[in-house]
C-alpha positions in Angstrom: -27.9 -22.2 -40.9 -26.3 -23.0 -37.6 -25.9 -20.4 -35.7 -22.8 -21.7 -34.2 -21.2 -20.8 -37.5 -22.1 -17.0 -36.7 -21.4 -16.5 -33.0 -17.8 -17.7 -32.0 -18.2 -17.0 -28.2 -19.1 -19.8 -25.8 -22.5 -19.4 -24.1 -20.6 -19.2 -20.8 -18.9 -16.3 -22.1 -21.7 -14.7 -23.0 -23.4 -15.2 -20.0 -20.2 -13.9 -17.9 -20.5 -10.8 -20.4 -24.2 -10.3 -20.0 -23.7 -10.3 -15.6 -20.8 -7.9 -16.2 -23.1 -5.6 -18.1 -25.9 -5.6 -15.7 -23.6 -4.9 -13.0 -21.7 -2.1 -14.8 -25.8 -0.7 -15.7 -25.9 1.6 -12.7 -22.4 3.0 -12.7 -22.4 3.9 -16.5 -22.6 7.3 -18.3 -24.0 5.7 -21.4 -26.8 3.2 -19.8 -28.6 3.0 -23.5 -25.1 1.7 -24.8 -24.8 -0.8 -22.2 -28.8 -2.0 -22.4 -27.8 -2.6 -26.1 -25.5 -4.9 -25.3 -27.4 -6.3 -22.6 -30.5 -6.7 -25.1 -28.0 -8.4 -27.8 -26.8 -11.1 -25.3 -30.2 -11.7 -24.3 -31.1 -12.4 -28.0 -28.3 -14.8 -29.0 -28.9 -16.5 -25.9 -32.3 -17.0 -26.7 -33.8 -15.0 -24.0 -35.5 -11.9 -26.0 -37.7 -13.2 -28.7 -37.4 -10.5 -31.0 -34.5 -8.4 -32.6 -33.0 -5.8 -30.1 -33.2 -3.0 -33.4 -35.8 -4.6 -35.8 -38.0 -5.3 -32.9 -38.4 -8.7 -36.0 -39.8 -12.2 -34.1 -37.5 -14.8 -34.4 -34.1 -16.3 -32.9 -30.8 -15.3 -33.6 -30.0 -16.9 -36.9 -27.1 -15.9 -39.3 -29.4 -13.6 -41.4 -30.8 -12.1 -38.7 -27.3 -11.3 -36.9 -26.7 -9.8 -40.3 -29.9 -7.9 -40.3 -29.6 -6.3 -36.9 -25.9 -5.4 -37.5 -27.0 -3.4 -40.8 -30.1 -1.8 -38.7 -27.9 -1.0 -35.8 -25.5 0.5 -38.3 -28.2 2.4 -39.5 -29.7 3.6 -36.4 -26.4 4.8 -35.2 -26.6 7.3 -38.3 -30.5 8.1 -38.4 -33.5 7.2 -37.2 -34.7 3.4 -37.6 -38.2 2.0 -36.6 -41.1 3.3 -35.1 -40.4 4.5 -32.5 -36.8 5.2 -33.2 -34.0 3.1 -31.4 -31.9 5.1 -29.7 -28.4 5.6 -31.4 -26.5 4.5 -28.1 -28.4 1.5 -27.9 -27.6 0.2 -31.3 -24.3 0.9 -30.7 -24.4 -0.9 -28.1 -26.4 -3.8 -30.1 -23.8 -3.6 -32.5 -20.5 -4.0 -30.7 -21.9 -6.7 -28.7 -22.8 -8.5 -32.2 -19.2 -7.9 -33.6 -17.6 -9.2 -30.8 -19.8 -12.1 -30.8 -19.2 -12.8 -34.4 -15.9 -12.4 -33.9 -14.9 -9.5 -35.3 -13.8 -7.8 -32.3 -11.4 -9.3 -29.7 -13.2 -7.6 -26.5 -16.7 -7.4 -25.6 -18.4 -3.6 -25.4 -18.4 -3.8 -21.8 -15.3 -5.5 -19.6 -16.1 -8.9 -18.3 -15.7 -9.2 -14.4 -14.0 -12.4 -13.8 
């Protein structure tokens, strides 16, 4: 399946969201959440060679996006992975993936324009 059918946000806007998240990181009171969003953006853009929660090698395909979303949800409510994924990191991944897939109207960290 074509990834473009799963990700409804353009790469340029994802780049802006990633840059805004990186800029926000030093000021955030929840850095793990921001790091999770950054990891999700990097994976979808092809800069992270593995899923941010599963740590499974491979690109962000439609099925891989679904897997990461499910695993992020699991990690928010209980330990996932070895070592376990931080719950706040998983929440950042899940929020970013939901926005990228058009399930949320706004990115998890506001985009500086």
